[in-house]
All heavy atoms as TSV, in Angstrom:
chain	resi	resn	atom	element	x	y	z
A	1	MET	N	N	123.231	-97.632	92.811
A	1	MET	CA	C	124.474	-96.906	92.872
A	1	MET	C	C	125.536	-97.809	93.509
A	1	MET	O	O	125.316	-98.378	94.560
A	1	MET	CB	C	124.297	-95.636	93.695
A	1	MET	CG	C	125.597	-94.889	93.879
A	1	MET	SD	S	125.483	-93.573	95.072
A	1	MET	CE	C	125.097	-92.218	94.010
A	2	VAL	N	N	126.681	-97.886	92.900
A	2	VAL	CA	C	127.772	-98.702	93.397
A	2	VAL	C	C	128.708	-97.822	94.198
A	2	VAL	O	O	129.153	-96.786	93.726
A	2	VAL	CB	C	128.544	-99.366	92.234
A	2	VAL	CG1	C	129.730	-100.131	92.752
A	2	VAL	CG2	C	127.617	-100.252	91.432
A	3	ARG	N	N	129.019	-98.252	95.420
A	3	ARG	CA	C	129.951	-97.499	96.249
A	3	ARG	C	C	131.357	-97.986	95.984
A	3	ARG	O	O	131.582	-99.157	95.790
A	3	ARG	CB	C	129.626	-97.689	97.724
A	3	ARG	CG	C	128.355	-97.016	98.116
A	3	ARG	CD	C	128.163	-97.166	99.578
A	3	ARG	NE	N	127.354	-96.057	100.015
A	3	ARG	CZ	C	127.158	-95.732	101.262
A	3	ARG	NH1	N	127.710	-96.438	102.202
A	3	ARG	NH2	N	126.410	-94.717	101.579
A	4	GLN	N	N	132.292	-97.052	96.033
A	4	GLN	CA	C	133.690	-97.392	95.832
A	4	GLN	C	C	134.447	-97.081	97.103
A	4	GLN	O	O	134.225	-96.061	97.738
A	4	GLN	CB	C	134.274	-96.590	94.672
A	4	GLN	CG	C	135.691	-96.967	94.358
A	4	GLN	CD	C	136.189	-96.273	93.109
A	4	GLN	OE1	O	135.465	-95.531	92.468
A	4	GLN	NE2	N	137.427	-96.505	92.768
A	5	ASP	N	N	135.334	-97.980	97.488
A	5	ASP	CA	C	136.171	-97.769	98.652
A	5	ASP	C	C	137.092	-96.590	98.357
A	5	ASP	O	O	137.863	-96.642	97.401
A	5	ASP	CB	C	136.977	-99.037	98.926
A	5	ASP	CG	C	137.894	-98.887	100.118
A	5	ASP	OD1	O	137.769	-97.894	100.861
A	5	ASP	OD2	O	138.737	-99.785	100.306
A	6	PRO	N	N	137.017	-95.517	99.164
A	6	PRO	CA	C	137.838	-94.336	98.876
A	6	PRO	C	C	139.329	-94.640	98.833
A	6	PRO	O	O	140.069	-94.016	98.094
A	6	PRO	CB	C	137.514	-93.378	100.024
A	6	PRO	CG	C	136.236	-93.848	100.588
A	6	PRO	CD	C	136.158	-95.324	100.315
A	7	SER	N	N	139.781	-95.598	99.627
A	7	SER	CA	C	141.209	-95.898	99.647
A	7	SER	C	C	141.659	-96.613	98.383
A	7	SER	O	O	142.851	-96.726	98.128
A	7	SER	CB	C	141.557	-96.732	100.879
A	7	SER	OG	O	140.872	-97.964	100.839
A	8	SER	N	N	140.715	-97.093	97.571
A	8	SER	CA	C	141.092	-97.787	96.347
A	8	SER	C	C	141.254	-96.832	95.163
A	8	SER	O	O	141.651	-97.244	94.087
A	8	SER	CB	C	140.052	-98.855	95.998
A	8	SER	OG	O	138.844	-98.256	95.605
A	9	ILE	N	N	140.989	-95.553	95.377
A	9	ILE	CA	C	141.116	-94.569	94.313
A	9	ILE	C	C	142.586	-94.188	94.176
A	9	ILE	O	O	143.235	-93.819	95.148
A	9	ILE	CB	C	140.278	-93.312	94.610
A	9	ILE	CG1	C	138.804	-93.684	94.703
A	9	ILE	CG2	C	140.503	-92.245	93.548
A	9	ILE	CD1	C	137.918	-92.553	95.155
A	10	SER	N	N	143.095	-94.275	92.970
A	10	SER	CA	C	144.500	-93.928	92.748
A	10	SER	C	C	144.649	-92.420	92.601
A	10	SER	O	O	143.695	-91.699	92.335
A	10	SER	CB	C	145.022	-94.625	91.495
A	10	SER	OG	O	144.443	-94.043	90.341
A	11	GLU	N	N	145.877	-91.972	92.767
A	11	GLU	CA	C	146.189	-90.555	92.616
A	11	GLU	C	C	145.811	-90.064	91.223
A	11	GLU	O	O	145.287	-88.972	91.053
A	11	GLU	CB	C	147.691	-90.340	92.861
A	11	GLU	CG	C	148.122	-88.905	92.835
A	11	GLU	CD	C	147.847	-88.183	94.139
A	11	GLU	OE1	O	147.572	-88.839	95.149
A	11	GLU	OE2	O	147.912	-86.959	94.128
A	12	GLY	N	N	146.032	-90.894	90.222
A	12	GLY	CA	C	145.712	-90.521	88.860
A	12	GLY	C	C	144.231	-90.323	88.643
A	12	GLY	O	O	143.812	-89.483	87.854
A	13	GLU	N	N	143.412	-91.102	89.334
A	13	GLU	CA	C	141.971	-90.959	89.192
A	13	GLU	C	C	141.462	-89.660	89.807
A	13	GLU	O	O	140.402	-89.173	89.437
A	13	GLU	CB	C	141.257	-92.149	89.835
A	13	GLU	CG	C	141.439	-93.443	89.080
A	13	GLU	CD	C	140.823	-94.611	89.807
A	13	GLU	OE1	O	141.204	-94.847	90.958
A	13	GLU	OE2	O	139.957	-95.269	89.207
A	14	LEU	N	N	142.226	-89.116	90.763
A	14	LEU	CA	C	141.813	-87.868	91.389
A	14	LEU	C	C	141.944	-86.688	90.431
A	14	LEU	O	O	141.198	-85.729	90.515
A	14	LEU	CB	C	142.646	-87.595	92.641
A	14	LEU	CG	C	142.375	-88.495	93.832
A	14	LEU	CD1	C	143.356	-88.168	94.947
A	14	LEU	CD2	C	140.958	-88.368	94.325
A	15	VAL	N	N	142.892	-86.748	89.546
A	15	VAL	CA	C	143.131	-85.657	88.610
A	15	VAL	C	C	142.249	-85.867	87.391
A	15	VAL	O	O	142.514	-86.690	86.547
A	15	VAL	CB	C	144.622	-85.581	88.198
A	15	VAL	CG1	C	144.841	-84.424	87.240
A	15	VAL	CG2	C	145.499	-85.452	89.415
A	16	THR	N	N	141.159	-85.120	87.336
A	16	THR	CA	C	140.193	-85.294	86.260
A	16	THR	C	C	140.396	-84.285	85.137
A	16	THR	O	O	139.904	-84.471	84.044
A	16	THR	CB	C	138.758	-85.168	86.797
A	16	THR	OG1	O	138.613	-83.912	87.435
A	16	THR	CG2	C	138.466	-86.286	87.776
A	17	THR	N	N	141.067	-83.191	85.433
A	17	THR	CA	C	141.384	-82.210	84.402
A	17	THR	C	C	142.859	-81.875	84.500
A	17	THR	O	O	143.491	-82.109	85.517
A	17	THR	CB	C	140.557	-80.915	84.575
A	17	THR	OG1	O	140.828	-80.382	85.865
A	17	THR	CG2	C	139.077	-81.180	84.414
A	18	GLU	N	N	143.399	-81.335	83.448
A	18	GLU	CA	C	144.817	-81.007	83.431
A	18	GLU	C	C	145.017	-79.507	83.520
A	18	GLU	O	O	144.108	-78.727	83.308
A	18	GLU	CB	C	145.457	-81.544	82.139
A	18	GLU	CG	C	145.469	-83.049	82.076
A	18	GLU	CD	C	146.132	-83.570	80.815
A	18	GLU	OE1	O	146.852	-82.809	80.156
A	18	GLU	OE2	O	145.908	-84.740	80.507
A	19	GLY	N	N	146.236	-79.120	83.815
A	19	GLY	CA	C	146.597	-77.708	83.827
A	19	GLY	C	C	146.312	-77.051	85.158
A	19	GLY	O	O	145.979	-77.687	86.147
A	20	ALA	N	N	146.432	-75.742	85.180
A	20	ALA	CA	C	146.280	-74.963	86.401
A	20	ALA	C	C	144.868	-75.065	86.969
A	20	ALA	O	O	144.673	-75.001	88.178
A	20	ALA	CB	C	146.637	-73.510	86.138
A	21	GLU	N	N	143.875	-75.214	86.097
A	21	GLU	CA	C	142.495	-75.286	86.574
A	21	GLU	C	C	142.229	-76.592	87.318
A	21	GLU	O	O	141.394	-76.639	88.207
A	21	GLU	CB	C	141.533	-75.155	85.402
A	21	GLU	CG	C	141.587	-73.792	84.738
A	21	GLU	CD	C	140.728	-73.736	83.493
A	21	GLU	OE1	O	140.062	-74.723	83.180
A	21	GLU	OE2	O	140.735	-72.682	82.843
A	22	GLY	N	N	142.942	-77.651	86.959
A	22	GLY	CA	C	142.711	-78.945	87.583
A	22	GLY	C	C	143.368	-79.088	88.931
A	22	GLY	O	O	142.944	-79.885	89.759
A	23	ALA	N	N	144.411	-78.324	89.213
A	23	ALA	CA	C	145.144	-78.454	90.468
A	23	ALA	C	C	144.267	-78.186	91.691
A	23	ALA	O	O	144.268	-78.987	92.628
A	23	ALA	CB	C	146.373	-77.553	90.455
A	24	PRO	N	N	143.515	-77.092	91.739
A	24	PRO	CA	C	142.655	-76.869	92.914
A	24	PRO	C	C	141.590	-77.959	93.058
A	24	PRO	O	O	141.281	-78.387	94.171
A	24	PRO	CB	C	142.004	-75.516	92.644
A	24	PRO	CG	C	142.893	-74.841	91.664
A	24	PRO	CD	C	143.483	-75.942	90.837
A	25	HIS	N	N	141.072	-78.403	91.949
A	25	HIS	CA	C	140.050	-79.457	91.985
A	25	HIS	C	C	140.648	-80.750	92.522
A	25	HIS	O	O	140.044	-81.421	93.372
A	25	HIS	CB	C	139.473	-79.662	90.580
A	25	HIS	CG	C	138.371	-80.655	90.516
A	25	HIS	ND1	N	137.139	-80.434	91.096
A	25	HIS	CD2	C	138.309	-81.888	89.957
A	25	HIS	CE1	C	136.370	-81.482	90.898
A	25	HIS	NE2	N	137.063	-82.377	90.206
A	26	ALA	N	N	141.829	-81.098	92.054
A	26	ALA	CA	C	142.491	-82.320	92.507
A	26	ALA	C	C	142.824	-82.221	93.991
A	26	ALA	O	O	142.668	-83.197	94.734
A	26	ALA	CB	C	143.753	-82.570	91.685
A	27	GLU	N	N	143.270	-81.056	94.440
A	27	GLU	CA	C	143.589	-80.878	95.860
A	27	GLU	C	C	142.334	-81.010	96.712
A	27	GLU	O	O	142.362	-81.618	97.780
A	27	GLU	CB	C	144.254	-79.512	96.085
A	27	GLU	CG	C	144.716	-79.295	97.506
A	27	GLU	CD	C	145.733	-80.325	97.961
A	27	GLU	OE1	O	146.529	-80.814	97.144
A	27	GLU	OE2	O	145.720	-80.635	99.167
A	28	MET	N	N	141.237	-80.454	96.250
A	28	MET	CA	C	139.975	-80.579	96.980
A	28	MET	C	C	139.571	-82.054	97.088
A	28	MET	O	O	139.153	-82.522	98.148
A	28	MET	CB	C	138.868	-79.793	96.277
A	28	MET	CG	C	137.523	-79.894	96.973
A	28	MET	SD	S	136.181	-79.157	96.020
A	28	MET	CE	C	136.046	-80.309	94.666
A	29	LEU	N	N	139.737	-82.797	96.005
A	29	LEU	CA	C	139.398	-84.217	96.019
A	29	LEU	C	C	140.314	-84.992	96.963
A	29	LEU	O	O	139.859	-85.906	97.663
A	29	LEU	CB	C	139.464	-84.806	94.610
A	29	LEU	CG	C	138.372	-84.326	93.657
A	29	LEU	CD1	C	138.631	-84.864	92.248
A	29	LEU	CD2	C	137.003	-84.747	94.138
A	30	ARG	N	N	141.589	-84.643	97.001
A	30	ARG	CA	C	142.524	-85.293	97.927
A	30	ARG	C	C	142.095	-85.063	99.374
A	30	ARG	O	O	142.130	-85.972	100.199
A	30	ARG	CB	C	143.947	-84.777	97.718
A	30	ARG	CG	C	144.685	-85.457	96.617
A	30	ARG	CD	C	146.168	-85.035	96.620
A	30	ARG	NE	N	146.653	-85.130	95.267
A	30	ARG	CZ	C	146.645	-84.169	94.358
A	30	ARG	NH1	N	146.192	-82.972	94.664
A	30	ARG	NH2	N	147.095	-84.371	93.140
A	31	GLU	N	N	141.718	-83.837	99.685
A	31	GLU	CA	C	141.273	-83.512	101.041
A	31	GLU	C	C	139.990	-84.273	101.389
A	31	GLU	O	O	139.836	-84.762	102.511
A	31	GLU	CB	C	141.066	-82.005	101.203
A	31	GLU	CG	C	142.349	-81.218	101.175
A	31	GLU	CD	C	143.313	-81.634	102.271
A	31	GLU	OE1	O	142.873	-81.870	103.411
A	31	GLU	OE2	O	144.519	-81.734	101.982
A	32	GLN	N	N	139.070	-84.381	100.437
A	32	GLN	CA	C	137.849	-85.147	100.671
A	32	GLN	C	C	138.171	-86.616	100.893
A	32	GLN	O	O	137.559	-87.275	101.741
A	32	GLN	CB	C	136.882	-84.987	99.500
A	32	GLN	CG	C	136.236	-83.631	99.446
A	32	GLN	CD	C	135.324	-83.474	98.234
A	32	GLN	OE1	O	135.349	-84.263	97.300
A	32	GLN	NE2	N	134.520	-82.423	98.252
A	33	LEU	N	N	139.121	-87.147	100.148
A	33	LEU	CA	C	139.535	-88.536	100.305
A	33	LEU	C	C	140.136	-88.762	101.690
A	33	LEU	O	O	139.796	-89.738	102.371
A	33	LEU	CB	C	140.547	-88.915	99.221
A	33	LEU	CG	C	141.097	-90.333	99.272
A	33	LEU	CD1	C	139.979	-91.354	99.144
A	33	LEU	CD2	C	142.126	-90.532	98.169
A	34	LYS	N	N	141.002	-87.847	102.131
A	34	LYS	CA	C	141.595	-87.963	103.471
A	34	LYS	C	C	140.510	-87.926	104.537
A	34	LYS	O	O	140.530	-88.689	105.494
A	34	LYS	CB	C	142.600	-86.843	103.715
A	34	LYS	CG	C	143.879	-86.987	102.940
A	34	LYS	CD	C	144.786	-85.797	103.212
A	34	LYS	CE	C	146.002	-85.808	102.322
A	34	LYS	NZ	N	146.835	-84.616	102.517
A	35	SER	N	N	139.559	-87.030	104.373
A	35	SER	CA	C	138.465	-86.916	105.323
A	35	SER	C	C	137.632	-88.197	105.352
A	35	SER	O	O	137.279	-88.694	106.422
A	35	SER	CB	C	137.580	-85.724	104.954
A	35	SER	OG	O	136.478	-85.636	105.817
A	36	SER	N	N	137.356	-88.744	104.190
A	36	SER	CA	C	136.593	-89.992	104.110
A	36	SER	C	C	137.338	-91.133	104.775
A	36	SER	O	O	136.741	-91.961	105.479
A	36	SER	CB	C	136.308	-90.362	102.655
A	36	SER	OG	O	135.450	-89.419	102.072
A	37	GLU	N	N	138.639	-91.197	104.584
A	37	GLU	CA	C	139.440	-92.254	105.200
A	37	GLU	C	C	139.431	-92.129	106.722
A	37	GLU	O	O	139.316	-93.128	107.428
A	37	GLU	CB	C	140.868	-92.218	104.663
A	37	GLU	CG	C	140.960	-92.680	103.222
A	37	GLU	CD	C	142.328	-92.433	102.594
A	37	GLU	OE1	O	143.130	-91.633	103.152
A	37	GLU	OE2	O	142.583	-93.032	101.545
A	38	ARG	N	N	139.536	-90.892	107.223
A	38	ARG	CA	C	139.493	-90.680	108.680
A	38	ARG	C	C	138.129	-91.077	109.244
A	38	ARG	O	O	138.045	-91.718	110.296
A	38	ARG	CB	C	139.803	-89.223	109.016
A	38	ARG	CG	C	141.264	-88.853	108.853
A	38	ARG	CD	C	141.591	-87.490	109.456
A	38	ARG	NE	N	140.807	-86.411	108.876
A	38	ARG	CZ	C	141.180	-85.665	107.849
A	38	ARG	NH1	N	142.345	-85.877	107.272
A	38	ARG	NH2	N	140.404	-84.708	107.386
A	39	LEU	N	N	137.067	-90.694	108.547
A	39	LEU	CA	C	135.727	-91.057	109.003
A	39	LEU	C	C	135.523	-92.570	108.981
A	39	LEU	O	O	134.947	-93.142	109.912
A	39	LEU	CB	C	134.665	-90.379	108.137
A	39	LEU	CG	C	134.431	-88.911	108.420
A	39	LEU	CD1	C	133.505	-88.314	107.367
A	39	LEU	CD2	C	133.840	-88.720	109.804
A	40	THR	N	N	136.008	-93.223	107.938
A	40	THR	CA	C	135.876	-94.671	107.845
A	40	THR	C	C	136.599	-95.344	109.006
A	40	THR	O	O	136.062	-96.262	109.631
A	40	THR	CB	C	136.429	-95.181	106.502
A	40	THR	OG1	O	135.655	-94.600	105.443
A	40	THR	CG2	C	136.363	-96.693	106.396
A	41	GLU	N	N	137.799	-94.886	109.317
A	41	GLU	CA	C	138.556	-95.456	110.441
A	41	GLU	C	C	137.806	-95.233	111.755
A	41	GLU	O	O	137.701	-96.129	112.590
A	41	GLU	CB	C	139.955	-94.844	110.504
A	41	GLU	CG	C	140.801	-95.386	111.624
A	41	GLU	CD	C	141.050	-96.880	111.537
A	41	GLU	OE1	O	141.103	-97.431	110.422
A	41	GLU	OE2	O	141.180	-97.512	112.615
A	42	TYR	N	N	137.273	-94.036	111.940
A	42	TYR	CA	C	136.524	-93.729	113.154
A	42	TYR	C	C	135.296	-94.633	113.273
A	42	TYR	O	O	135.041	-95.216	114.329
A	42	TYR	CB	C	136.096	-92.259	113.145
A	42	TYR	CG	C	135.148	-91.909	114.263
A	42	TYR	CD1	C	135.592	-91.782	115.568
A	42	TYR	CD2	C	133.791	-91.717	114.007
A	42	TYR	CE1	C	134.721	-91.469	116.597
A	42	TYR	CE2	C	132.915	-91.393	115.026
A	42	TYR	CZ	C	133.378	-91.276	116.316
A	42	TYR	OH	O	132.512	-90.988	117.329
A	43	TYR	N	N	134.540	-94.778	112.189
A	43	TYR	CA	C	133.351	-95.625	112.216
A	43	TYR	C	C	133.711	-97.080	112.469
A	43	TYR	O	O	133.009	-97.787	113.193
A	43	TYR	CB	C	132.550	-95.494	110.918
A	43	TYR	CG	C	131.888	-94.139	110.756
A	43	TYR	CD1	C	131.868	-93.507	109.528
A	43	TYR	CD2	C	131.294	-93.493	111.834
A	43	TYR	CE1	C	131.263	-92.268	109.377
A	43	TYR	CE2	C	130.699	-92.255	111.686
A	43	TYR	CZ	C	130.682	-91.646	110.463
A	43	TYR	OH	O	130.083	-90.420	110.317
A	44	ASN	N	N	134.812	-97.541	111.907
A	44	ASN	CA	C	135.251	-98.917	112.159
A	44	ASN	C	C	135.573	-99.121	113.633
A	44	ASN	O	O	135.239	-100.158	114.217
A	44	ASN	CB	C	136.469	-99.265	111.296
A	44	ASN	CG	C	136.112	-99.445	109.843
A	44	ASN	OD1	O	134.955	-99.680	109.493
A	44	ASN	ND2	N	137.100	-99.337	108.973
A	45	GLN	N	N	136.208	-98.130	114.272
A	45	GLN	CA	C	136.510	-98.217	115.694
A	45	GLN	C	C	135.233	-98.229	116.528
A	45	GLN	O	O	135.109	-98.999	117.483
A	45	GLN	CB	C	137.402	-97.052	116.123
A	45	GLN	CG	C	138.799	-97.134	115.573
A	45	GLN	CD	C	139.607	-95.885	115.901
A	45	GLN	OE1	O	139.091	-94.894	116.420
A	45	GLN	NE2	N	140.886	-95.925	115.573
A	46	VAL	N	N	134.278	-97.390	116.179
A	46	VAL	CA	C	133.010	-97.333	116.911
A	46	VAL	C	C	132.266	-98.661	116.803
A	46	VAL	O	O	131.767	-99.181	117.799
A	46	VAL	CB	C	132.124	-96.168	116.400
A	46	VAL	CG1	C	130.717	-96.257	116.951
A	46	VAL	CG2	C	132.763	-94.828	116.748
A	47	VAL	N	N	132.211	-99.223	115.599
A	47	VAL	CA	C	131.526	-100.505	115.405
A	47	VAL	C	C	132.211	-101.592	116.218
A	47	VAL	O	O	131.542	-102.417	116.863
A	47	VAL	CB	C	131.467	-100.870	113.902
A	47	VAL	CG1	C	131.030	-102.307	113.696
A	47	VAL	CG2	C	130.516	-99.922	113.171
A	48	ALA	N	N	133.533	-101.613	116.233
A	48	ALA	CA	C	134.266	-102.614	117.011
A	48	ALA	C	C	133.953	-102.479	118.500
A	48	ALA	O	O	133.741	-103.482	119.194
A	48	ALA	CB	C	135.763	-102.486	116.762
A	49	GLU	N	N	133.893	-101.251	118.994
A	49	GLU	CA	C	133.563	-101.028	120.402
A	49	GLU	C	C	132.129	-101.453	120.711
A	49	GLU	O	O	131.861	-102.049	121.756
A	49	GLU	CB	C	133.770	-99.561	120.764
A	49	GLU	CG	C	135.227	-99.145	120.783
A	49	GLU	CD	C	135.421	-97.658	121.032
A	49	GLU	OE1	O	134.460	-96.976	121.468
A	49	GLU	OE2	O	136.543	-97.172	120.787
A	50	LEU	N	N	131.204	-101.159	119.820
A	50	LEU	CA	C	129.812	-101.562	120.029
A	50	LEU	C	C	129.678	-103.084	120.040
A	50	LEU	O	O	128.972	-103.648	120.880
A	50	LEU	CB	C	128.909	-100.964	118.951
A	50	LEU	CG	C	128.650	-99.467	119.061
A	50	LEU	CD1	C	127.932	-98.960	117.818
A	50	LEU	CD2	C	127.849	-99.150	120.305
A	51	ARG	N	N	130.358	-103.750	119.118
A	51	ARG	CA	C	130.301	-105.211	119.083
A	51	ARG	C	C	130.872	-105.811	120.358
A	51	ARG	O	O	130.311	-106.753	120.922
A	51	ARG	CB	C	131.051	-105.744	117.871
A	51	ARG	CG	C	130.299	-105.531	116.582
A	51	ARG	CD	C	131.051	-106.109	115.409
A	51	ARG	NE	N	130.251	-105.950	114.200
A	51	ARG	CZ	C	130.727	-105.989	112.982
A	51	ARG	NH1	N	132.023	-106.191	112.783
A	51	ARG	NH2	N	129.937	-105.821	111.953
A	52	ALA	N	N	131.995	-105.275	120.824
A	52	ALA	CA	C	132.605	-105.778	122.057
A	52	ALA	C	C	131.663	-105.558	123.234
A	52	ALA	O	O	131.509	-106.437	124.094
A	52	ALA	CB	C	133.945	-105.085	122.298
A	53	SER	N	N	131.013	-104.422	123.275
A	53	SER	CA	C	130.061	-104.129	124.344
A	53	SER	C	C	128.881	-105.091	124.310
A	53	SER	O	O	128.459	-105.611	125.348
A	53	SER	CB	C	129.573	-102.684	124.214
A	53	SER	OG	O	128.628	-102.377	125.202
A	54	LEU	N	N	128.351	-105.350	123.119
A	54	LEU	CA	C	127.236	-106.291	122.994
A	54	LEU	C	C	127.649	-107.700	123.391
A	54	LEU	O	O	126.869	-108.421	124.027
A	54	LEU	CB	C	126.697	-106.282	121.565
A	54	LEU	CG	C	125.927	-105.028	121.159
A	54	LEU	CD1	C	125.618	-105.056	119.668
A	54	LEU	CD2	C	124.657	-104.895	121.970
A	55	GLU	N	N	128.870	-108.099	123.059
A	55	GLU	CA	C	129.349	-109.423	123.450
A	55	GLU	C	C	129.442	-109.536	124.963
A	55	GLU	O	O	129.075	-110.563	125.540
A	55	GLU	CB	C	130.709	-109.712	122.808
A	55	GLU	CG	C	130.611	-110.001	121.326
A	55	GLU	CD	C	131.977	-110.183	120.673
A	55	GLU	OE1	O	132.997	-110.233	121.393
A	55	GLU	OE2	O	132.006	-110.278	119.432
A	56	ARG	N	N	129.929	-108.470	125.627
A	56	ARG	CA	C	130.008	-108.489	127.092
A	56	ARG	C	C	128.608	-108.597	127.703
A	56	ARG	O	O	128.393	-109.324	128.674
A	56	ARG	CB	C	130.719	-107.238	127.605
A	56	ARG	CG	C	132.213	-107.263	127.385
A	56	ARG	CD	C	132.917	-106.149	128.160
A	56	ARG	NE	N	132.475	-104.804	127.774
A	56	ARG	CZ	C	132.998	-104.086	126.790
A	56	ARG	NH1	N	133.970	-104.575	126.059
A	56	ARG	NH2	N	132.540	-102.879	126.524
A	57	ILE	N	N	127.654	-107.889	127.134
A	57	ILE	CA	C	126.279	-107.948	127.636
A	57	ILE	C	C	125.707	-109.348	127.457
A	57	ILE	O	O	125.098	-109.899	128.378
A	57	ILE	CB	C	125.396	-106.889	126.932
A	57	ILE	CG1	C	125.820	-105.486	127.362
A	57	ILE	CG2	C	123.916	-107.133	127.221
A	57	ILE	CD1	C	125.185	-104.371	126.551
A	58	GLU	N	N	125.918	-109.941	126.275
A	58	GLU	CA	C	125.427	-111.292	126.022
A	58	GLU	C	C	126.066	-112.302	126.953
A	58	GLU	O	O	125.391	-113.211	127.444
A	58	GLU	CB	C	125.671	-111.677	124.565
A	58	GLU	CG	C	124.781	-110.952	123.582
A	58	GLU	CD	C	125.111	-111.260	122.131
A	58	GLU	OE1	O	126.064	-112.027	121.873
A	58	GLU	OE2	O	124.408	-110.724	121.249
A	59	GLN	N	N	127.356	-112.168	127.226
A	59	GLN	CA	C	128.038	-113.089	128.124
A	59	GLN	C	C	127.509	-112.933	129.542
A	59	GLN	O	O	127.359	-113.920	130.262
A	59	GLN	CB	C	129.548	-112.857	128.086
A	59	GLN	CG	C	130.191	-113.297	126.793
A	59	GLN	CD	C	131.644	-112.894	126.688
A	59	GLN	OE1	O	132.177	-112.205	127.550
A	59	GLN	NE2	N	132.291	-113.325	125.605
A	60	GLY	N	N	127.204	-111.706	129.927
A	60	GLY	CA	C	126.642	-111.463	131.256
A	60	GLY	C	C	125.256	-112.064	131.392
A	60	GLY	O	O	124.887	-112.619	132.431
A	61	ASP	N	N	124.448	-111.998	130.324
A	61	ASP	CA	C	123.113	-112.574	130.334
A	61	ASP	C	C	123.176	-114.091	130.399
A	61	ASP	O	O	122.361	-114.727	131.080
A	61	ASP	CB	C	122.318	-112.162	129.084
A	61	ASP	CG	C	121.903	-110.693	129.133
A	61	ASP	OD1	O	121.972	-110.080	130.222
A	61	ASP	OD2	O	121.511	-110.156	128.075
A	62	GLN	N	N	124.131	-114.697	129.726
A	62	GLN	CA	C	124.269	-116.150	129.726
A	62	GLN	C	C	124.770	-116.656	131.070
A	62	GLN	O	O	124.428	-117.752	131.498
A	62	GLN	CB	C	125.207	-116.604	128.606
A	62	GLN	CG	C	124.638	-116.401	127.235
A	62	GLN	CD	C	125.636	-116.722	126.134
A	62	GLN	OE1	O	126.782	-117.064	126.408
A	62	GLN	NE2	N	125.196	-116.612	124.882
A	63	ALA	N	N	125.574	-115.853	131.774
A	63	ALA	CA	C	126.101	-116.263	133.072
A	63	ALA	C	C	125.031	-116.185	134.160
A	63	ALA	O	O	125.138	-116.843	135.186
A	63	ALA	CB	C	127.287	-115.376	133.441
A	64	SER	N	N	123.994	-115.393	133.933
A	64	SER	CA	C	122.935	-115.213	134.942
A	64	SER	C	C	122.006	-116.385	135.031
A	64	SER	O	O	121.685	-117.110	134.226
A	64	SER	CB	C	122.098	-113.986	134.631
A	64	SER	OG	O	122.883	-112.843	134.586
């Protein structure tokens, strides 16, 4: 399975059907995309903090 970066999805790709029936579906997909983007940003921040913490630990071990 190939993963796609959610931020690379265009607005046009979100609309898979036309007319009144497609509007709720497209809105749901937009909300899911926003949620995915927020989660991705949060996870990126957590990983950065973990890496910084590990670097501090490694530097402390080397200084000992």
